[in-house]
C-alpha positions in Angstrom: -7.4 -22.0 6.8 -9.7 -21.7 9.9 -13.0 -23.3 10.6 -15.8 -21.8 12.8 -15.7 -23.7 16.1 -18.1 -21.7 18.2 -20.1 -18.5 18.0 -22.2 -16.1 20.0 -23.8 -14.1 17.1 -23.0 -10.4 17.3 -20.5 -11.0 20.2 -17.8 -13.6 19.6 -16.7 -16.0 16.9 -14.1 -18.7 17.7 -12.0 -20.1 14.8 -9.8 -23.2 14.9 -6.8 -23.8 12.5 -7.3 -26.8 10.1 -4.8 -29.5 10.9 -4.4 -30.4 7.2 -4.0 -26.9 5.8 -1.2 -27.0 3.2 -2.0 -24.6 0.3 -1.6 -21.1 1.7 0.2 -18.3 -0.1 3.9 -18.1 0.7 4.0 -21.8 1.5 2.0 -21.3 4.7 0.7 -24.5 6.2 -0.9 -25.4 9.5 2.6 -26.3 10.7 4.0 -22.8 10.1 5.7 -21.5 13.2 3.9 -18.7 15.0 0.6 -19.2 13.3 -2.2 -19.0 15.9 -4.0 -22.3 16.5 -7.1 -20.5 17.7 -8.5 -17.1 16.8 -11.3 -15.4 18.6 -13.1 -12.5 16.9 -14.8 -10.2 19.4 -17.3 -7.6 18.3 -16.4 -4.2 19.9 -18.3 -1.4 18.4 -16.6 1.7 19.9 -13.0 2.8 19.2 -12.3 4.1 22.8 -13.2 0.6 24.1 -11.0 -1.1 21.5 -8.1 1.2 22.5 -8.6 0.4 26.2 -8.6 -3.3 25.5 -5.4 -3.0 23.4 -3.6 -1.2 26.2 -4.7 -3.7 28.8 -3.8 -6.6 26.4 -7.4 -7.9 26.5 -7.2 -8.2 22.7 -4.3 -8.7 20.3 -5.5 -7.0 17.1 -7.8 -4.1 16.5 -8.4 -1.2 14.2 -8.6 2.3 15.7 -8.9 5.7 14.1 -9.3 9.4 15.2 -8.0 10.8 18.4 -7.9 7.5 20.2 -4.7 6.8 18.4 -2.9 9.5 20.4 -2.9 7.5 23.6 -1.9 4.3 21.9 1.4 5.8 20.7 2.9 5.2 24.1 2.1 1.4 23.9 4.6 -1.1 22.6 2.3 -2.1 19.7 2.8 -3.3 16.1 1.1 -0.9 13.7 0.1 -0.6 10.0 -1.9 2.4 8.7 -4.8 1.5 6.4 -7.4 3.6 4.5 -10.1 4.9 6.9 -13.7 5.3 6.1 -14.2 8.5 4.1 -16.3 11.5 5.2 -19.2 11.7 2.7 -22.5 13.5 3.3 -25.4 12.6 1.1 -28.7 14.5 0.4 -32.1 13.0 0.2 -33.6 14.3 -3.1 -36.9 12.5 -2.8 -40.1 14.5 -3.7 -41.4 16.4 -0.7 -38.0 16.6 1.0 -36.5 20.1 1.5 -33.2 18.8 0.0 -35.0 17.9 -3.2 -34.5 21.6 -4.1 -31.0 22.2 -5.5 -31.1 25.8 -4.0 -31.5 24.3 -0.6 -28.7 21.8 -1.1 -26.5 24.7 -2.3 -27.4 26.7 0.8 -26.5 23.8 3.0 -23.2 23.2 1.3 -22.3 26.9 1.3 -23.0 27.2 5.0 -20.5 24.5 5.9 -16.9 25.2 6.5 -15.5 22.1 4.7 -11.9 22.7 5.8 -12.9 22.9 9.5 -15.2 20.0 9.4 -12.6 17.9 7.6 -10.0 18.7 10.3 -12.3 18.0 13.2 -13.9 14.8 11.8 -10.5 13.2 11.2 -8.9 14.4 14.4 -6.5 16.6 12.5 -5.1 13.6 10.6 -6.9 13.8 7.3 -6.8 15.4 3.9 -9.6 17.0 1.9 -11.0 14.6 -0.6 -10.6 15.4 -4.3 -12.5 12.4 -5.5 -15.2 10.0 -4.3 -12.7 7.2 -4.8 -10.1 6.4 -2.2 -6.6 7.9 -2.8 -5.3 4.3 -2.2 -6.7 3.4 -5.6 -4.4 2.4 -8.5 -6.7 3.9 -11.2 -7.3 7.4 -12.3 -4.8 8.6 -9.8 -4.7 12.4 -9.1 -8.2 13.1 -10.5 -9.9 16.2 -9.0 -13.7 16.0 -9.2 -14.3 18.7 -6.6 -13.6 21.9 -8.6 -17.4 22.5 -8.9 -18.1 22.1 -5.2 -19.6 25.2 -3.6 -17.2 26.9 -1.2 -17.9 28.1 2.3 -19.8 31.5 2.1 -22.5 32.0 4.8 -23.9 35.1 3.1 -24.2 33.3 -0.3 -25.7 30.3 1.5 -28.3 32.4 3.2 -29.2 34.0 -0.2 -29.7 30.6 -1.7 -32.1 29.6 1.0 -33.9 33.0 0.7 -34.3 32.4 -3.0 -35.7 28.9 -2.3 -38.4 30.6 -0.2 -37.1 29.6 3.2 -37.1 32.8 5.3 -35.8 33.3 8.9 -38.5 33.0 11.5 -38.8 34.7 14.9 -36.9 31.9 16.5 -34.0 32.1 14.0 -35.1 28.9 12.1 -36.1 29.3 8.5 -39.7 28.6 7.5 -41.7 28.1 4.3 -45.5 27.5 4.0 -45.7 27.1 7.8 -43.0 24.4 8.0 -39.6 24.8 9.6 -36.4 24.0 7.8 -35.7 21.1 10.2 -33.5 18.3 8.9 -32.7 14.8 10.2 -29.0 14.0 9.9 -28.4 10.2 10.2 -25.0 8.7 10.8 -23.6 5.3 11.8 -23.6 4.9 15.6 -20.2 3.2 15.4 -18.4 6.3 14.1 -15.4 7.6 16.0 -15.8 10.5 18.4 -14.0 12.8 16.0 -16.6 12.1 13.3 -19.4 12.8 15.8 -17.7 16.1 16.6 -17.5 16.9 12.9 -21.2 16.2 12.5 -22.0 18.4 15.5 -19.9 21.2 14.0 -22.0 20.9 10.8 -25.1 21.2 13.0 -23.7 24.4 14.6 -22.7 26.0 11.3 -26.0 25.4 9.7 -27.9 26.8 12.7 -26.1 30.1 12.0 -27.9 30.4 8.7 -31.3 29.3 10.1 -31.2 25.5 9.3 -32.2 23.3 12.2 -30.3 20.0 12.1 -30.9 17.0 14.4 -28.0 14.4 14.3 -29.4 10.9 14.7 -27.0 8.0 15.3 -28.2 4.7 13.8 -27.0 1.2 14.4 -28.6 0.1 11.1 -28.3 3.2 8.9 -28.2 1.1 5.7 -31.7 -0.2 6.5 -32.8 3.4 6.9 -31.6 4.4 3.4 -32.3 1.3 1.4 -35.9 1.0 2.8 -36.7 4.6 2.1 -36.5 5.7 5.7 -36.9 9.1 7.3 -33.7 11.2 6.6 -32.6 14.4 5.0 -28.8 14.2 5.3 -26.7 11.2 6.0 -23.1 10.6 6.8 -22.4 7.4 4.9 -18.7 6.4 4.9 -18.7 4.5 1.6 -15.2 3.5 0.6 -14.6 2.7 -3.1 -11.4 2.0 -5.1 -13.0 2.1 -8.6 -14.9 5.1 -10.0 -17.2 2.8 -11.8 -18.7 1.7 -8.5 -20.5 5.1 -8.3 -22.5 4.3 -11.4 -24.4 1.8 -9.2 -24.6 3.8 -6.0 -26.2 6.8 -7.5 -28.4 5.3 -10.2 -31.2 2.8 -10.7 -34.7 2.6 -9.3 -35.7 4.3 -6.0 -36.2 2.2 -2.9 -37.7 -0.2 -2.2 -37.5 -1.3 -5.9 -33.9 -0.4 -6.4 -30.7 1.0 -4.8 -30.9 4.6 -5.8 -31.3 5.6 -2.2 -30.5 9.3 -2.7 -33.3 9.5 -5.2 -30.9 11.0 -7.7 -32.3 12.2 -11.0 -29.2 13.9 -12.4 -29.3 13.0 -16.1 -25.9 14.5 -16.8 -24.4 12.0 -14.3 -26.2 9.1 -15.9 -25.0 10.2 -19.4 -21.4 10.6 -18.3 -21.3 7.2 -16.5 -22.8 5.6 -19.6 -20.0 7.3 -21.7 -17.3 6.1 -19.3 -18.6 2.6 -19.3 -17.9 2.4 -23.1 -14.2 3.2 -22.5 -11.4 1.1 -21.1 -8.5 1.8 -18.7 -7.0 5.3 -18.6 -9.1 6.4 -21.5 -12.2 6.3 -19.3 -10.7 8.5 -16.5 -11.8 11.8 -17.9 -15.4 10.7 -18.2 -15.4 9.1 -14.8 -14.0 12.2 -13.2 -16.6 14.3 -15.1 -19.3 12.1 -13.8 -18.1 12.5 -10.2 -17.8 16.2 -10.7 -21.5 16.3 -11.8 -22.6 14.3 -8.8 -20.6 16.6 -6.5 -21.6 19.8 -8.3 -25.3 18.9 -8.2 -24.9 17.9 -4.6 -26.0 14.3 -4.6 -23.0 14.0 -2.3 -20.6 16.3 -0.5 -17.1 14.9 0.2 -15.2 16.1 3.2 -12.0 14.3 4.1 -10.3 10.9 4.1 -7.5 9.8 6.5 -6.1 6.6 7.7 -6.9 4.4 10.6 -4.4 2.1 12.2 -4.4 -1.7 12.7 -2.6 -2.4 16.0 -1.1 -5.7 17.1 -0.4 -6.4 20.8 1.9 -9.4 20.9 1.2 -10.3 17.3 2.3 -9.1 13.8 0.6 -9.4 10.4 0.3 -8.1 6.9 -2.6 -6.4 5.1 -4.0 -6.4 1.6 -4.0 -3.2 -0.6 -7.5 -2.6 0.7 -6.3 -2.6 4.3 -7.7 -6.1 5.2 -5.7 -8.3 7.5 -4.3 -11.4 5.8 -5.0 -14.4 7.9 -2.0 -16.4 6.7 0.3 -13.6 7.9 -0.6 -13.7 11.6 2.4 -14.4 13.7 2.2 -14.6 17.5 
């Protein structure tokens, strides 16, 4: 419907409406009243900035989540809630990493108050995840794959780390064979302030059981993980609507030869996904849920919370797809 007219890569992209557009859904054509003749896409990484620009009418459409939505409630803005990026923490299980040891992963998981982190990271607007798949999905609805997830228990967490051979040093940080239990925690630099606060809370909670965590924002975190970079924990907000997607995310060859970037070797997970792939429709749901439960129980991944973000329109209205993407033919100024 639109063609690229001008661009400044990574900054702005200007699109112009085709004069002869006639085949849009809902009988939309280039002559439809209210359809913008020109659309300029502007790259604005931070949510506070997007919120400011909405309030000052510098932009017409933007997605904002977390606590920045509180101050937008007073504006006369069109709104649609859409699925937000979920809170998922992954463990690097490569040989030589402390988190290769399941006891260490169990200690980390048990030392984190999941309820509190979930509340903080979503600005109090989220709900605990019971699946690795978005609750907006239309398949295997209501599945709970988190029953095997270790609950918050600082004493039990400390005991797991003790059993793994990591003992508390004089400075309060655990040590083993002369090395400190110091972990790099990578997260996307574009995350909302509420997510950053949740990550900092994890850092504080793990410090209480002798684990030193250094949060590291990254503008290219996918390069870090797919190229076998330096990380121990990572906050990767991977949104999926089909459980089968996880068969690809947590399997295959290790980087750089494949996409198994958590270095997962959980054979039970592989077997369960293989079983699920032989079944169709609702018949596959039990196997897919069991596969997720295996990945969560073995701490390839630790799910926290999902919430919604909001698409705002200032002087414009629109519709979205079931995945929360704006439908270009629905824009009306």
